[in-house]
N, C-alpha and C positions, 0 to 999 in steps of 0.2 A: 803822499803822505798826509795832507790836509783832511783827506776822507778818512783816513785811519784813526786820526786822532779824535775828529769829530764823532767816530763810533764809538772810542773808547771812552770818550767822556760821556756820550749817552748811556752806555752800558754802567758806567757808575753812577750816574745821576739815577737811573732805574733801579739798580741795587739799593742806593740810599732812599729812594721813595719807598720802596717795597718795603724795606725795614722799618722806617719809622713813618707811616702815613701822618699828615697833618690832620684829618679825621680819620677817627675809626668809623669804617663802612658797615660793619656786622651790625645787624639789628636782628634780634629774635623774633622768629615768626616769618622771616621772609627768607628768601633764597639766598641772601647775603652775596650779592652782585657785587664785583669789584673791577674798577677800570684796567684796560690793557695798556702796554706800553705805546703801541700803534694810535690808540685814542688820545693819549697824553700829547703825542706829536701833532696829530690833526688839530687838536685844540689850539696848541701854540702857534700854528702854521694860520689857523683861521683867524686869529687875532691879527697877525701881520697881514693877511689878505686883505682884510676888511678895513684896517686903518690905512693901508697903502693904496687900495684900488676902488675901494665902495665910492659911489658916488657922493654921499654926503660927506666925505672926508671926517668921518666921525673918530672919537677918542674913546677909548674904552676905558672908563674911569669909576669913581665911586658913583656917581650919579647913574651911570648907565647898570652897574652894578645891583642898585637898588630895584631897578626895573626889571632886569633879569630875574632877581629872586621872585617878585611878584607874579611874572610871566610863568615861570617855570611850576609856581604852586598853582596856578591856575590851570595850566595844561594838564597838570596830574589829577585836579580834583575841583573842576570847573564848577561842580554841583555842590561843593561843600558837604560830600556826606561821609567822608573816609577819616579826614585829618580831624583831629581835636585841637581845640585852641590852645593847649599846652603843647602840641607839636609847632603850631606855627609861632609860639613863643619863643619855641627853642631854635628855631630857625633865623630868627632875629640877629644872631650873631654872625650870619654870613652875609648880612644885607652889603656891606661895603668891602667884602672880601672877593667876591666872584671874579671881580676884574683882574685882581693878582692871581687867583687861583688858574683861569684861562691863559693868562699870558705865561704862567711857569708849567702849565699842562698838568696842574694838579686837580685833578676830578674827584678828590675823595669825597668833599663836602657834597656835592652834586648826588653821589651814589650813596650817600648817607641818607639823604633825602627822599631817594627813590626806594630804597629800601624800607624806609620808614611807611612810604606810602604802601608799598607791596605787602607788608605785614599787617596795616589796618585793612587793607583791601582782603586779603585772605582770612583775617579775623572775621570780617563782617559777613563773609559767606559761610564759614563754618558756624557763626552764631545763627545765621538765617537758616541752615540746614536744621539746626537744633529746634527752631520755633515751628517748622511746617507741621508737626505732629500734635501741637498744641491746641487747645480749643479756642475759636474765635466767634465772638458774637457779632454777627452781622446786622444786628437790629439797633446798635449804638450808633449816635450821632456824631462820628467822629470824621477827620479828613487827614489825606496824606499828603504832606508837601514833597511833592517829585522833583521840585526845581527849586533849590535853596541858594541859588548864586547869588542874591542880594540880602541873604540873612547872614547873621553872627555865624563864625565857626561853633562846631557843637562844644557844649563846656565840659563834658563830662563822659565817660563809658558809658552812664546810666541815660544821659539823655540819647546817645548814639543807639541805645537799645531799644528805646521806645520808638525813634524813627525806622529802626531797620523792624521792629515787630511789626509796624504799620505796612511797611514796604511789603512784608511776606504776606499780610492780611490782605493787601491790594492786589498781589500777585494771586493769591487763591480765589480771590472774589472774581477777578476777571476771567480765571478758569471756570469757575462755577457758573457764570453768566454765559459762557460759551458752550454749555452743556453736559460738560463732563462729570462723572460721579466723584465724589469726595476722595475715595481711595486712590483712584486712577490721577486724579488732579495734585495729588501730594506725591505720588510719584514723580510725576511729569514735573514738579516743581524742585523736588530734590534732584533729579537728573539735570537740570538746567543749571542749578546752583554748582553741582558737582563739576561739569564740564567747564563752568565758567574759572572754577578753582583750578582745575587742572590746566587749563591754558595760562594762567598767572603763574604757574608753577614751572611752565616751561620759557617764560620769560628770560633772555640771557642780556649780557652786558652790552650788546649791539641795540637791542631794544631801549635799553635805558638812555645809551648814546645820543639815539635819534631824537629822544625827546629833550635830552640835556642841550643837544647843540641848537635845535631849533629854537628853544626858549632863547638862546644868545641870540642866533642870527634874526630872527623875527622881531627882536627888540629894537634892533635897527632899520629894517623895515619889513613889511608883511612878506614880501616876495623875494627876500634874500634867504634861500632854505639850503640845508645841508642834507645830503643823502648818504645814509650808509651804503655799503657796496651792492647790497641786494636790491635795496630801492632806486639806487642810481641806476641799475641796471632795467628794471621795472619802468622807470621813467623814461628814459631812453627808446625803450622798446615801445613804450606808448608814442612817443613823438615820430618814430619811425613807422607806425603800424604793423611792424615785422618782428619775428622773433625765431629761434631755431629750437626747434621741439617735435613733439608728436602732434601737435595741434589739437590740444582738450584743455577745456577749463575745468580747474579742481575746487574742490571744496572740503573742509573739513567737517564731518557730522559724527558727533559720538566716539572720536577719538580715531575713527577711521577716515580716509582720504577716499571721496567720491567724484565720478565724473559728473560734472556740472552741466558741460556742453561740448559738443564736438564742433571744432572750426571748419567749415567748409574749404574743402580742397586741400587739407593738411593731411598728414600720413595716416592718421587714423580713422579720418573721413574716407581715405582711399582704400584702407585695408578692410575696412567694415567688421574688424574684430573686438572692437569697443563700443561700448553703448551707454547712454545716460543713465545715471545711478549704479554702474558697475563700480564696484570698491575695490582698490587698489592696497593689497595687504604686504606685497612684497617687490623688489627692484633689483634688477641686475644689469651690470654694464657689459656690452659685448655679447659673442654668442656662447661663452661659456663660462663667465664671470659668476661669482656665487651670489645668492639672493640675499638681500638684506630687509629683514622684518622692518615694515616702516609704521606698524600700529603703534598709536601713541605718540609717534613722531610731531613735532611742530608742522604746519603746513609748507613752510618756506625750505624747510631742510627736504622734505619729500620734494618739492617741486625741483629744488638743484638737483636731485639724482635723476630725475626723470627728463627734465630737458638737458640738451648738449649740442655740440657742434653738429652741424648738417653732415649727413653720411654715415655718422656713427649709429651702433646698433643699442638699443635698450630693450630689455625684457621685463614684462610686467606679471605679476601673479595677481590674478583677477579672481574675484567672487562675484559672478553675473548678478545683475540687477534682480532684486526679489528673494535671492537664496540667502540662506542665514551663513553667518562667519563660520561656522563650523563645516560648512559644504566644501567638497573637494574642490580645489582652485584650478582655474586653467592657465596655461601660460600663453601670452600674448607677446609676439615679436615685433618690433617696427624699428624702422631706419628712420631717423631724425632726419627732417626736411627744414627749410626755410619756411615759415608760415606767414602769410598775408591775412591780416585781420580786416577782411572787406566789411564784415558787419560794421566795423568802427571807423569806415572810410566814406567818403562823400557818395552819395546815392540820388538818384531822382525818382519823382513821380510826375505824372503828367495829368492836370487837373482843367476840366472844362467849366468856364463860368459862363453864365447867361444873362447879359444886362441888355435893358431896352431892346429886347427882341432878337440879339445878335449874339453869337457864341463866340468865345474866345478860348483857344488852348494855350495854357500856360505851363511850361516846365518848372517844375521847384526842385532845386537842389539843395540838400539837406548836407550842409557840412559841417561836421562835429568838432573838428580842430584843425588847426593850421601844422600840418603834420609834414616830416620829409624824413627819409632814411639817409641822414649824413654819412654814415660809413660808404653805402653804396654811391653817393652823390661824389665823394671825397675820391673814389677809386674809379672814376669815369663809368660806373654802369649806366648803359644808355635807358635801362629800364627801370631806374631808380623809383621808388615809390614817393610819391608826393602829393599833396592837396591839389597843387595847380595842374599837374599832370591829369589825375583823376578828373578834375571838373574839366577841362579842355576836352577829353575824351566824351564827358557826358553832354557837353553844348554841341558837339559834332553829332551825337545822336539825336538830340532835341532839334537841330536842323532839319534832319532827314525827317523827323516827325511833322515838321512844318508848325513849329509853336508860333504863337503871337507874340510872346513875352517870356522872360526869365525872371525866376524869384530867386536869390540867395538864401537860404534860411540859415541863419546864423545863432539861433536862441541857443542857449547854454553853452555855446563855443567859448571856452576860456582862454582860447589863444593859441600859442605855439610859438612857431617859426616866423621871426621878422622876415626873413627872405620870402617866405611864402606869401606873407600878406602883401608884398611888394609886386611878386610876379602873378598873383591872383588879380590884383587890381589891374596888371598889365593886360589882362585877357579884354576888358572891357573899354581901355583908352588907347589911343595911339602911340604915343610916348610922353613923358615929362615927370616932374617930380610927384612923389607919392606920399613922402614922410620925411620930417626933418628929425636927426637925432643929435641931442647935444649931450655931450659928456663934459667932464670940470674944465677941459682944454680948450674945446672946439665945438662948432655947429656943423654937421654935414648932412647934405641933401641926398636921401635916396631916390634916385629916379627908375622908371621903367624905360628901358632903354630899346626894348623891343617894339617896332613900329607895326607888327602884325596885330590885329584886333580879331578874338573869337566871335564875339556877339556884338552887333551894333544896333540890335534893336532895342524896344522897352525893357528897362531893368528895374527891378525892385529889391531892396535888401529888407530882411527880416530880423531884428534884434529885441533882446531883454534884457534885464537886469544882470545877468549871467553872462552876457556877450562881452567879452573883455579881452584887452590887449591886441593882439593881431586882428580879432576881429573888430575892434574900434578903429584900427588904423586902416583896415579896408572899407569899412562904412563910411569914414569920416572924409576920405580920399573921394568916394563915389559922390558924398554930399558936396564936396568943395568943387569938383569939377562940373556939378550939375548933370552928372552923367545916368542918374537914376534917382528913386525915391526911396528913402529909408521910413520903415514902418515898425512901429512896435513900443517900447519904454525906454526911459534913459537907461544908457549902459551902463557897466560896472564903475568905470573910471580908473583903470590901470593904466597910467602913463608912463611905465618904467621899463628899461629894457634889461633882462639879465643875460649873462655870458655863463655857459657851463663849463665849469674848471675841474678838471680830473686832477684830484691832488697828488696823484702819482707822480706827475710833473714838476712838483714842489717838494715831495718827501720821498728821495730815492737812496739816499746815504746809508740809510740803516736798514735796506732791503734784506740783505742777505741774513742780518742779524733776526729781525722780525720772522724771516719766513721759518725758522727754526722754534718759533714760539707758537705752540698750538693753542687754539682756544675751543673749548667744549661745551656743550649745552647741556640741559639737565638729562636729556637722553643718551648722551654720550658720543653723540655724533659732532665731528668738526665742523664749524659754523661755516655756513656757506659762503663763499667769497666771489661769487660771479660780479661781474660788473668792475669800475674802476677799483683797484686795489686797497684806496686808503678813503673810497667814498668821493664824492663829487659836490660842490658847493656851485648854486645858481646863484651868481653874484649879480646885484644891482649895480649897473656901471653907467646908466645913462637914462635919460628922460626923452620920450619922442613927442613931437609936436605936429600939428595939422600943418598941412603948406599954407594954410591961411594965418598961422602963428599961434593958435590958441593950442594950449595943452589938453588932452583928454585926461588928466590927472585929476581925482575926484569928480569932475562935471561929467564925464563922460560924452557919448554923441547923443544929442537931443534929436529923435526922428522928426521927421517932416508930418508923418501922421502919427499921433499919440494915443496910445492907449493908457488906460489906469493901470498904476504899478501896483502888483499885487504884494510884492516884498519891500517892505520900507527900507528907504534910503539910511536910518540911523541904525539899522541891524545888518544890512546887505551890503556890500559895495565896498569901495574903496575909501568913502567918506565914514565909513563906521570903525576904521582900523586907526587907533591911537599913533601909530609908528609911521604911519602913510606921509610920503612927502607932499608938500604943499603944491597948490595949482598956480602955474604962472604962464605967461605968454612971451613970446619973442618975435620978431619981425618975421613977416611973412615971406616966402620964397617967390618967385615968379612963376606962374603957371596961366593958362589960358582955359576958363569954362569951356565946355564943347556946346554949352546951350543956355538959354535963359530960362530956368525953370519957374522963377517965382511966381508969374501970373497963372501958371498950370498947376504948380504947388497950392494956392490959395484956391483954386475951383476943386481941386481933389480934397482938401480939407473941407469945404464947405459940403460937399456930397457926402463925405465920410459922415460929417456930423448929423446931416439930414437922415441918414440911415439909421446912426445910433439913436437917435429920438424914437423912433418907430421900432426898434428892435428889443424884442423880449430878451434876447439872449444877452444883449447887452445890460438889460436891468438884472438880469439873474448874475452877471458877471461881479457887478457893483456890488450886488447883494452877498457874494461869495467873498468877496475881498474884504467887506464888514465881518463876516462870521469868522473868516481866517485870521483876521485881527484880532477879535475877541478871544479866540480859542488860543491863539499865540501867547497873549497877555495873561493866561491862566497859568498857575503853579501848582494847585492844588486838585484831587479829586476826593469825592465822598466815600467813605468806607460802609455806608450803609446801603445794604442791598436792595431795598426797594426804593430807595431815593435813586441809585446809579442804575437801576434797571429801568425806572420811569425816565430818566435823562435821557438814555440810550433809545427808548422805545420813541420819544419824542422827536430825537434827531432823525431816527431811522424813517419815522413818517414825514417829517420835513425833507428828506432825501428822496423819498419814494414820491411825494406829491411834486418835488421839482423835477425829478426825471420824468414823470409822466406828462409833466408841462410841456417838458421839451419833445418828448415823443409825440405830442399832439400836434407840436408845429410840423414836425416831419411825416404827419400822417399815420403814425404808426399806434398799435393797440395799446393800452395802458397795461401796466404789470400789476400783478397783485400782490399782496404782502408777501415776504419771503420767496417771491419768485425771482430767480437768478437771471440777470439781463446779460446780453452778450457784452463783449467788452466794445465801450464806445470810443469810435476813432473819430467823432467829431471835434475839429479843433476850430472854435470861433474864431480865434485871433488870426490863424492862417484864412479861414474861409473869408472875414471881411478885409483882409490886406489883398487877398485874390481879386475881390471886388473893385478896391481901390486900383489894383493893376489894370482891370478890366476898363476902367474909366482912363486910365493914362494910356492905355492901348488906343481905345478910341479917338482921344484927343490928339495923339501921334498922327494916327491914321487920317484925322481931319486935316493936318497940316498946322496945327495951331503952336507947333515950334519944329525945330530944325537942330538935329546934332551935326556939329561941324567938327571934323577929326582933323 
């Protein structure tokens, strides 16, 4: 009975809302997107979840409403190139009402702002297309400000026109310097603008809702994120490194879906009937389903038709690579399967390093993320995909190859599963605490309970500024146990724990009613709804702490062997996020280090620094960092052809000189101007880290320290 009453009340509220919206969402020049009733429900539920379960115990009030408005505007137009100052002024009336709107599930003000942005965006593209054929003087000493983030909002449409004329001029000048003729360059630029305009016209209310909700959640903290159903599915597939489909990466090019890559081992790979650059113009379900023409569709809608449960049949209408769209298409039939993304999984290489006349074999295991297939794990599948299982298998092969040491490369690894961070640590220690997890009520210690050790030899861990979360848990535990040496730069500093909540668990009473409501995008296709029906929120519920009691929040992990940081902490990392939780510390837990590495680490640091004093590559790295910081600080580019050409020629000359200096160090012949070099796989940071590992192995073999498990 209560369920029926609630449903009736919801329907009445929805009808009332639809009849008299608080804010008119329609904006001339936009596609007039409007919120769905399901989105209203999600917004209301998110307020309850965040106020009731977020680690911060935050209150959604007027103060937060103000921050949400600023965040929302920034997410839409960070470069301040679309909105006018008058638009921003008109949005001020919402500054203290967003909290009430979210609590009531009224998204009309949010959608109004989104539609204003969409109208401005479309208008600027149409204006730009109209400017392409106008004459431009490339001898004038003008500049184009491509980054207006710190400048005032555009005061008028006239000021905006001046900016966008310069943008068109800059685009044409870049094409001109690339060698194209004037007629071809204009056609290329018009096509580019036309494609951008076409894509914005395909935006649907789910796209708007994604931006709206993340503007809300990221005001609470940077890692509380909402995902609409399609993105929730993509996130979960990324976490599991598996999906069900045909095993092909797709991309949109000039309104047509194109095969970008074939996943090894997938159905398309096995069938050998699809090839890179083939175009998909039609999709049919089953052996006799009717074809749907997918030309002009959004990429995600096409993908939703092509992917599907394992064992089902999909037929594709293909224009083979290199043929015109008017060519006779061929039909390809594939049976969908479970596809494992091996290229995004842990993988190994073996490096040979010679130091002081002795050669060492070092296995390098690149771990791109801490992934696990939760569905298979929960079902008890003994072959579930996970980081730890993959790394354990790799270690077994490295032991057969008789390596002297192992390096775990966690550079750019943004984290993932907390369970995997704990279990991966367990491959290198006998047992014991790995991380402390503190929620608002208590602190729990997460242990490695498995006494088996996969690798007892010398261990190194490589990290950088983009090693975060689970990467930091693993690196910190290895450092605290003195199990190995950490090499690289200060890590990201993400010391918070998120729980993925399927909102279908919270919103079920109106399921039947909402099922009857159809949502269509501008192509007339029903919006894809794979993934959790009402989306998913990754909610910050706890903070994690090292077993020594220190938080990694803000501070991250400081390596034993430090390299200069390319990406500055004020722009990259947790310390650059205004809504990030603060650093603090708690009591350490009881643990026993496996060795005393302090004397050894001081020797390793000394040997590293001695090499760096003599290293030309290290000098080049410092120079590259200085140049990167200089260019990063720039916000303008000259529109004078002669000046820009000179700047680029000087830059190319500096790059050529640097390349040839590096080639000389390796005994390679110099490159000539304009000569294309092969891809340079040399990794200076890895190379020096491996030399440090060689020192570590040598000191280990000399008996200068002993691991006690």
